[in-house]
N, C-alpha and C positions, 0 to 999 in steps of 0.2 A: 709593423709588431700591429700596429691599427689595425691594416687591413686580414691581418692574422687574429688575431680578438675578434673585429664582426664575421669572421666567418665561425669560428666556433660559437660564436652567439645565435647567427643562424642555424647552425645545425642544430642548436640544445633547443631550440623553439621549434624547427621540426622534431626531433626528438620528441618535443614535449607533446606538437600538436597530435600526431599519430599514436601516444600511448592513451592515449583520452580513451575509457572507460567503459565499455558497452554497456548500455543496460537496455531493457526491456518493461515498461510501465504498467503495471493491469490495475487498475483502480477502480471504485463505486466511488461514487460523487451525490455529496448535497450540499448547493453552494449557492453564493460565490464564496470562495476564499474560503476558510476554513481548513479545518484537517488532515480533508483529501486534496483538497486545490492545491496549500502550503508545503503543504509533503513534495508534491508533483512537481513545482516551483523553484525548490527548493532543487530538488536533479536537473529541473531545467537550468538556474542559472550556474552550473560548479560547470566550471569548467576543465575539469579531468574529467567528466561524464561525457557522453557521450548517448541521450536520448536515439534510439532508434524505433520508438512503435511505440501508442496507448492502446489499451484496450478499456472499454467500460465495460463496466459490470455492476447488475443492479442489488444493490444492497441498503445503506444509508439511504440513495435514491435509486428508482427506475433508471436503470441502462441509456433507456433513449435522452432523458430529461437532464443525465449526468454527464452524456456526449455532447450536448448542447454548452454545458454551462464550462465544459474543458475546452471546447474550442473557443466559448470567449473568452475564458483565460488564457490562452493564446496567443488571440489577437491584441489584447491590451497588453501583453508582457512582454513582445516582442517573439515567440515563440512560431510562427504561425504555421514553418514550413514541416513539422515534425506530425507525422499522419496517426491517424488517432480511426476508430470503429468502438461497433457498439457489440458490445461481445456476448454473454449470457444474461438473459431475460429475468432467468426463473431457476429457481433452483431446483436440482433433480427430482427431490423429493419432495422436501418441505415445503409447506406453504403457509399460506394468511389461515384459509381453511382449518390446517391442520392445527397451528398454531391457535387458535381459539381457543380448537380443542384440548392441547395440553396447557392452554392455563384455566378451563375448567375445570379440569382434577390436581394440575398441581403448584398454580398460582397464575398472578398478571405480571407479563412482563414489563420490568419499567422499561424499555427499550429495545423497538423491534424495526425500526431503519423506513422502508417501505408502506411499510404496512402499518406506520402508526396510525390511528385512530386521526389524530391532527395532521390535518391539511392531508391526507389522504384523497390519493387521483388514479386513477388506473394505469399502468404500465405502460398505453399508444401516446396517452395526454402528455406535451411537455409546456409547462406552464409560462407564462411570458416570465422572459432572466430580468432578473433585478439588474443586474449588468448592461442590462441591453441585450439586443436580438444581434449572432453571431453571424457572419461572410462567410466566414467556413462550411466547410463538407466531410463531412468523415470519408474515409477510402468507400464505403459501399460496400462492403464485405465481410466476414462474421469475423470480431477479433481474436478468435480462437483459431482463424488462418492466418493473422495477419500476423500473430507469435508463432505460432511453425515456421512461417515464411520469412522471421526476423531472423531466428535460430540459425533456422537452416543455412540459411546464406551467410552465415556468421558462425562456426560452428568450433564451439568451447572458448567464444569469448562473450556471450551474452550472457548479464544475469537477468533472472526471472525476478521481479519482485513487483510483490504484491501486497495493497496496502487494504485490501476487501476482502470475500469473501471468494473461494477457490474454484467457482463453480469454471470461469471459461477458461482456468488454468487446468483442469478437471476432463475437458471437453477435447482440447486439444492433445492433451497426453490419453485421451482415449481413441485418438483418431490415427496418429504419432506416439507411438510407447517408447519411440529410440529417443524423445524430446528429455529425459534427465540427464539422460549422457551426452545429449549432442547439446545440453545450455551448460555454460559455466557453473553456474550454482542456485541455487533458490533463498530467494533473502523476501521476509514477510512477514509482517504488522499482524498477530493475529494471537490465541489461546495465552489462557488463564492461569495458572499456577498455585502458590500460598500467597495471594491477594485479598483481603476481605472489600474492597470495593472494587468499581470500574465492572463490574458484570450487567449482565442484563437483568438480574434477579436484584441488581443493585448494592448488596453485600455478597454478591457470589462470585466472587472474580473468575471462576474455574469455564463459565458457561459467557465465555465472550462473543458479540456480535458476528465474530468474522467467520468464526467458527462456527457459531448455533446457527445462520442465516441458513447456512449450504453444509450440515455434516455430514453428508455423504462425498462430498467433494473434497474436502477438506480430508476424508478417510484416504479415497481416491491419492488428493497429493501426497502424504504423508506419507502413506508405502508404497510410494515408488523410490528407483531407486539414485536421487540424486548423488551427487556428489559432494553437495556439501549443503545443509539447511542453516539457516540463521533465522532466529525467529526474539521478532522485537515483541516483548507479551505484556498484559496490560498490567502486571508487577510494577516494571522499569515505566511504562504510559506512566499513571497515573501520579509519580514522582515531576514531571513539569507541570505547566500552565502559563497558556499564553494570557498576558495580563494585558491592562491598559498601559501603561507603562513601559512593558514590551512593543504592542503598536506604538506609540508616540515614538522609539526609540527608532524602533524602520523609516517610520513615516517621518522622517529629520533628509531622509536621502529624495533626491530628484528621477531614481529610475524608474523605470514601467515598473520590474516586480514593486517596487515601495507605494508608488500611488496608487497600483491595485488595492495594495491590502490594506492603504490608510484608507481607500476608500468602501473597500466593501465586507473585510474583516468583523468582528464582533471583538469581543474586549473580557472574554472569558472559553476556558473549556482548556479540559489535558490536549496536550502535543502530540495526541498519539502514534498519530502517523511519521511524525516529521524527525522522532527518533529511529524509527526505522532508516529512512532517506538519509540524515545526517550521520549515521554510526557506520552505514556505507561506505559515505562520501570520508569520513573520517573515524578510523575505529579507536582512538586513541580515545574522543570522550564518553566507550564506555570502560567502567573501570574494577568490574566484578559481571562473569559471566559463569554458565556450566553450562559442560558434554551431557546429554539426559535423553533416554528412549520418549515420542512424544508422538500422540496420537490422539484421537478422538471416539468420544463415547459414539454410537448413531444406533444404542435400542432406543427403540421410540417411548421410553420411560421418563421417569423422572429426571435422567439422567442427560437426556439428548443433548448431543451436541455440547458436552462437557468437555474438557482435556483429560487426558489420562497421560500418565507421566512413570518410566521409574529412571532410579537409580542407575548408571553404565554399567556398575558391579555386579548387575544382577542379570543374570543370565536369563536371555530372550531370542526368540523366535524373528528371527531378520527377515522373514517374509510381511512378520505384522508389524515392527518396532523397527523405525529408522535414529539413528541420530543427529540430533539435532542442537548446536550451540543458541540457547538462551541467553538472553540478557539478562543481568536482573540490576543492578546500581548506571550508575554515568556521573558524571563529573558537569554538573545542571549549569555554570559557567560556564564552563566550555562550547557549548552548546548554546547555548544564548547566544552565546559572542558570533560560533560562526551562523546561526539561521541569519540572525541579524546583516552578519555581511557578504552574506549571500542575498538576501535582498536586495541590499543599498548597489549591487551591478548593476 
C-alpha cells in the first residue's frame, strides 16, 4: 500500500513537472528592480512556469543597458541559465527627434522612457549598474530570432508575454508571418481605455507608454492573427501600488528574490507589469474583463499612439480589428499575496 502511494505521488510529481507552462518574455527594462524586472522575476519564480527565453527591447530604458540589468537580476536571484538577448533598439518610425517635434505642437509628455531628458544617455552606453556588474552574457543574436526559434521549437505551446513596446515581436512577425499561429497566445501589458491617469499626458490614459513608444509595431502585432490576445491595460494597472509595507513583507523572507528586492526595489509606484504576469499565472485574480476590438492610432497627429477600440457587437473588418480580452479589475489582496509568496520562494 505504501509502495503504491509513493508510486502515485511520484507519477503526480512527474506529471506536474511536465505540465509547466512555457513562456517567452519580451520586456523593456529600467533597473534594477521596478515593475519591469519584478514582473519577470514573478514569472521566473513560479513553479508552474517555464521561462524559455528573454528578449530586451528599448522602451523604459535602452535595450543594451536593459539587458545588462536583466542579466544581473537573473544572476542574483538564481535564474542564470535562462537565455537573454538584446532585441529592437529603436522603434520603426517614432524617434526622440520626432517626439520633440510632436511636443512642440501638441504638448509635453510626462514620461518618455529612454528619451527622458533626466538621466538621458546614448543607446550604446551602459551606465554602471546599481546592482553591480554581471558576469553573464547575452546569447549574442537578435531577440527576434531568439523569440522565433523558441516558438518554432515548441509549436502551439509558448505564450509570448510582452511587458514593453512591441518592436521586437513585430520584427519577428515580419520575418516569420506564421509566428502568431505557431504561438499559443499573446499576453501583454499595454494600451489604455477609459482611465483618467497613468498615460504619457498624465490624465490621458489612452496614450499608454508601451504602445506610444512604437505605435507602428503595436499596429503590426495587434493586426496579426493570434489565437488569443490578453491585455493588461493602464485601467487596471493603476489600481495597484508597490509600497514600503509590501516591500517590507517581501523582505521578511531569506530567498534570493526577496533579498534582491529588499536591496534594490523602491517603495512606490504602480505595479503595471506584475499584473500581466500574475494574471497569466493565476487568472482568478482578475475579477472583471471584457472582449473588445482593439488596435492603435498611427496617424502622426495629436492622437498618435493612442489606443482605439470598439465593442465586440460592432461589425468590424477582420483585417484590422482583432479581438482581445481586456482586464478591468482584480482582487488586489489576492494579487499582493501571490506576489509576496512568489518572491519568498
